[in-house]
ZAMARGU-4260 file (C-alpha; in steps of 0.2 Angstrom, whole numbers, plus 5000, padded with zeros to 4 digits):
<rodrens>
0) 4758/5009/5112 | 4740/5000/5119 | 4745/4993/5135 | 4734/4979/5145 | 4735/4981/5160
5) 4730/4966/5173 | 4726/4966/5192 | 4716/4955/5204 | 4713/4966/5219 | 4714/4957/5235
10) 4697/4960/5246 | 4707/4971/5257 | 4715/4986/5248 | 4735/4986/5246 | 4750/4996/5240
15) 4749/4985/5222 | 4731/4994/5219 | 4741/5010/5221 | 4755/5005/5211 | 4744/5000/5197
20) 4734/5015/5197 | 4750/5026/5198 | 4757/5017/5181 | 4743/5018/5170 | 4740/5036/5175
25) 4758/5039/5169 | 4757/5030/5154 | 4739/5039/5150 | 4750/5055/5152 | 4763/5049/5139
30) 4749/5048/5127 | 4748/5026/5128 | 4733/5020/5126 | 4729/5009/5141 | 4716/4997/5145
35) 4712/4989/5162 | 4706/4971/5166 | 4704/4970/5185 | 4696/4958/5195 | 4691/4959/5212
40) 4693/4943/5228 | 4677/4951/5235 | 4671/4941/5223 | 4674/4925/5233 | 4660/4929/5246
45) 4646/4931/5236 | 4634/4917/5230 | 4633/4900/5242 | 4646/4888/5246 | 4647/4878/5228
50) 4648/4894/5219 | 4663/4899/5230 | 4670/4881/5227 | 4671/4882/5209 | 4678/4901/5211
55) 4693/4894/5221 | 4694/4881/5208 | 4696/4892/5193 | 4708/4900/5203 | 4721/4886/5193
60) 4712/4890/5178 | 4700/4902/5174 | 4693/4901/5157 | 4684/4916/5158 | 4699/4926/5159
65) 4708/4918/5147 | 4693/4922/5135 | 4692/4940/5140 | 4710/4941/5140 | 4712/4937/5122
70) 4695/4946/5116 | 4703/4961/5124 | 4720/4960/5115 | 4711/4956/5096 | 4700/4970/5100
75) 4709/4982/5107 | 4725/4978/5096 | 4737/4975/5111 | 4755/4977/5109 | 4761/4972/5128
80) 4750/4964/5142 | 4755/4970/5158 | 4751/4960/5172 | 4752/4963/5193 | 4744/4950/5203
85) 4734/4936/5198 | 4726/4928/5214 | 4715/4923/5214 | 4699/4927/5201 | 4711/4930/5186
90) 4724/4914/5191 | 4736/4911/5178 | 4726/4908/5163 | 4731/4927/5159 | 4749/4920/5153
95) 4744/4907/5143 | 4730/4919/5133 | 4743/4931/5128 | 4758/4919/5122 | 4740/4911/5112
100) 4738/4930/5105 | 4756/4930/5101 | 4757/4946/5114 | 4774/4950/5125 | 4768/4949/5142
105) 4777/4956/5158 | 4772/4953/5177 | 4778/4964/5190 | 4781/4954/5205 | 4775/4962/5222
110) 4779/4947/5234 | 4788/4929/5234 | 4775/4918/5229 | 4784/4910/5215 | 4795/4907/5227
115) 4786/4906/5243 | 4767/4898/5245 | 4765/4911/5260 | 4774/4925/5248 | 4783/4931/5263
120) 4798/4921/5265 | 4792/4923/5283 | 4788/4909/5295 | 4785/4909/5313 | 4792/4926/5317
125) 4807/4924/5309 | 4814/4924/5289 | 4812/4906/5280 | 4821/4902/5265 | 4817/4883/5265
130) 4807/4884/5247 | 4817/4893/5236 | 4823/4879/5225 | 4820/4874/5209 | 4820/4856/5217
135) 4808/4859/5230 | 4791/4852/5232 | 4785/4863/5245 | 4782/4850/5257 | 4789/4860/5273
140) 4777/4876/5269 | 4762/4862/5267 | 4768/4854/5285 | 4768/4871/5293 | 4751/4876/5283
145) 4761/4893/5276 | 4747/4900/5266 | 4732/4906/5279 | 4736/4894/5291 | 4728/4881/5284
150) 4738/4866/5275 | 4723/4863/5264 | 4725/4879/5256 | 4743/4879/5257 | 4742/4861/5245
155) 4730/4871/5235 | 4745/4884/5232 | 4758/4873/5230 | 4748/4864/5216 | 4745/4878/5207
160) 4767/4884/5208 | 4770/4866/5204 | 4758/4866/5186 | 4764/4882/5182 | 4782/4876/5185
165) 4779/4859/5176 | 4771/4868/5160 | 4785/4880/5156 | 4774/4896/5157 | 4786/4904/5168
170) 4798/4904/5156 | 4789/4913/5141 | 4783/4927/5153 | 4798/4942/5157 | 4798/4947/5174
175) 4801/4963/5185 | 4807/4964/5201 | 4807/4978/5211 | 4826/4978/5219 | 4841/4970/5215
180) 4840/4957/5229 | 4822/4951/5222 | 4831/4948/5206 | 4844/4938/5215 | 4829/4929/5225
185) 4819/4923/5208 | 4838/4917/5201 | 4838/4904/5214 | 4825/4896/5204 | 4840/4892/5191
190) 4852/4887/5204 | 4858/4866/5200 | 4843/4865/5187 | 4846/4855/5171 | 4839/4869/5160
195) 4833/4887/5168 | 4817/4889/5175 | 4818/4908/5172 | 4827/4912/5157 | 4840/4926/5165
200) 4837/4939/5152 | 4817/4939/5157 | 4821/4946/5174 | 4823/4965/5174 | 4825/4976/5186
205) 4814/4992/5190 | 4807/4999/5207 | 4791/5009/5210 | 4789/5027/5210 | 4776/5038/5218
210) 4772/5055/5208 | 4781/5072/5215 | 4770/5080/5229 | 4764/5097/5227 | 4768/5110/5240
215) 4749/5110/5244 | 4746/5091/5244 | 4729/5094/5234 | 4723/5104/5219 | 4718/5122/5221
220) 4725/5124/5237 | 4737/5136/5244 | 4752/5134/5255 | 4742/5142/5269 | 4728/5131/5266
225) 4739/5115/5269 | 4745/5122/5283 | 4728/5128/5291 | 4724/5109/5287 | 4739/5102/5295
230) 4736/5113/5313 | 4720/5104/5312 | 4724/5087/5310 | 4739/5091/5321 | 4724/5097/5335
235) 4715/5082/5332 | 4729/5072/5338 | 4733/5084/5353 | 4748/5090/5346 | 4752/5111/5343
240) 4757/5114/5326 | 4777/5117/5333 | 4777/5101/5339 | 4793/5091/5335 | 4788/5073/5329
245) 4793/5057/5322 | 4780/5048/5311 | 4779/5028/5308 | 4768/5024/5294 | 4760/5008/5289
250) 4750/4993/5297 | 4753/4990/5317 | 4758/4970/5315 | 4773/4963/5322 | 4778/4959/5303
255) 4782/4978/5303 | 4790/4979/5319 | 4778/4989/5328 | 4782/4983/5346 | 4799/4988/5343
260) 4797/5008/5335 | 4782/5008/5352 | 4796/5003/5365 | 4810/5012/5359 | 4801/5027/5358
265) 4794/5023/5376 | 4810/5023/5381 | 4820/5039/5372 | 4804/5049/5375 | 4803/5058/5359
270) 4785/5060/5351 | 4779/5048/5338 | 4764/5050/5329 | 4758/5032/5321 | 4748/5031/5304
275) 4738/5015/5303 | 4730/5001/5310 | 4735/4983/5312 | 4733/4967/5322 | 4745/4974/5336
280) 4733/4991/5338 | 4723/4985/5352 | 4738/4976/5360 | 4749/4994/5357 | 4736/5006/5366
285) 4732/4993/5382 | 4754/4994/5382 | 4753/5015/5381 | 4740/5015/5395 | 4747/5001/5408
290) 4764/5012/5407 | 4758/5028/5405 | 4766/5034/5390 | 4760/5048/5382 | 4771/5052/5369
295) 4766/5039/5356 | 4749/5044/5346 | 4741/5033/5337 | 4728/5039/5326 | 4723/5027/5315
300) 4720/5024/5296 | 4718/5041/5288 | 4716/5044/5268 | 4732/5044/5259 | 4733/5064/5259
305) 4730/5066/5276 | 4744/5054/5280 | 4755/5063/5269 | 4754/5080/5276 | 4757/5073/5292
310) 4773/5065/5285 | 4779/5080/5276 | 4781/5090/5293 | 4791/5076/5300 | 4808/5076/5308
315) 4810/5057/5301 | 4799/5043/5296 | 4803/5026/5306 | 4802/5009/5300 | 4808/4992/5308
320) 4804/4978/5296 | 4805/4960/5303 | 4804/4953/5287 | 4812/4956/5268 | 4796/4964/5259
325) 4797/4968/5243 | 4799/4985/5243 | 4795/5001/5254 | 4783/5013/5248 | 4782/5022/5263
330) 4801/5027/5262 | 4800/5033/5244 | 4784/5042/5249 | 4796/5051/5262 | 4810/5054/5250
335) 4796/5063/5239 | 4793/5075/5252 | 4812/5074/5257 | 4808/5066/5274 | 4823/5054/5281
340) 4820/5039/5287 | 4826/5029/5303 | 4829/5012/5300 | 4833/4994/5307 | 4845/4983/5294
345) 4832/4972/5288 | 4825/4968/5270 | 4823/4977/5254 | 4815/4993/5264 | 4829/4996/5274
350) 4840/4994/5260 | 4833/5011/5251 | 4841/5019/5268 | 4859/5025/5263 | 4865/5028/5282
355) 4873/5044/5286 | 4864/5050/5268 | 4847/5047/5267 | 4841/5043/5285 | 4849/5031/5297
360) 4849/5011/5300 | 4857/5002/5316 | 4854/4982/5320 | 4837/4975/5323 | 4831/4979/5341
365) 4825/4992/5351 | 4841/4997/5357 | 4846/5000/5340 | 4831/5010/5336 | 4836/5020/5350
370) 4853/5022/5345 | 4847/5028/5326 | 4838/5041/5333 | 4851/5046/5345 | 4863/5046/5329
375) 4851/5057/5319 | 4847/5070/5330 | 4865/5073/5329 | 4867/5076/5311 | 4862/5088/5298
380) 4844/5087/5297 | 4842/5098/5282 | 4856/5089/5274 | 4848/5074/5273 | 4833/5081/5269
385) 4843/5087/5252 | 4848/5072/5251 | 4833/5061/5250 | 4823/5072/5240 | 4839/5071/5228
390) 4838/5052/5227 | 4821/5052/5224 | 4821/5062/5209 | 4835/5051/5201 | 4828/5034/5206
395) 4811/5035/5210 | 4801/5048/5203 | 4790/5046/5187 | 4799/5053/5174 | 4815/5041/5178
400) 4802/5026/5181 | 4794/5029/5162 | 4812/5029/5156 | 4814/5011/5165 | 4797/5005/5160
405) 4798/5010/5142 | 4815/5002/5140 | 4808/4983/5147 | 4793/4986/5135 | 4804/4987/5120
410) 4816/4972/5126 | 4802/4963/5127 | 4795/4964/5109
</rodrens>
């Protein structure tokens, strides 16, 4: 197949970019011709105010993107267009271009923007499902300024969503949901509608994947080299190579439950390494200093390879999502290394954890996390590790993912 992958990068790199790169590399490895159409929202910071206004107007429909996509489909003899993100520079124009050219188009849904202008189903520190309805006009989202805290910008997003729904373009696209839960959310758009907004057979389920890590995590290195690198990383953190530690991997934000994780480990005294940065980093640092807490180490943002080295020797990954999210890449990265996961019981990331098999799940609270760690330490860690890697191979490996993606591509032809 000749496959056109379309992706609009955000100004701050994220997990979607990793997924796009992984899938493109996987398809090329299996002999497919992959053409990339990539735009970047950093373009929005270029030029004067008038240019920025015109660029934002293009988020409704970009004639440039429309022409580019039509030209690529024709020139490269594209068989399938696979879209990941269209906000803001590409816009929904990619779907109209693919339909005009008679080429099937698939979109991986990395967020809940089709049913939530804020894209997260989260508002005012709680999960919110007010806008999930075919009859919704999203007035609640506008009144609460759900997109970037701006009623004006939220209204613009709402207008774009409503225009797409009314045009019928959503019904011409096939969608890949990352979990069954996400599929159920999207299908709720069809409840109480005279005609389905999205045909049921246009909604597919395929999780993300992460490549199988080799023992060295880097080409050409021996295991001893990796051990030396890990020892050096641990030294910089302030830990000895033999230290038993847990790891938190991701943004330090309230929606990620960072405050719960910190307070739980401050209470239980276990060593925790927190890899990542975010809005709560300074607040957490001050909390640790004020209470003289020395068992929690914040190391900031690390190169992905270094983060994986630290992950690979941890007792367990600790997560505590406060919202649904759409997937949990850090969970399957842990499984790929045979690392169990300790979690609360909220959302898609937590749903990837099988209690007592690949990790531990407890209620969403500080007490719940403390109880989860206690339960974890009374189980057979080697068995949990073996189960975690087995689940990775069976559901989240590259080979399994390729098989699922090909089945979807063949079904949309």
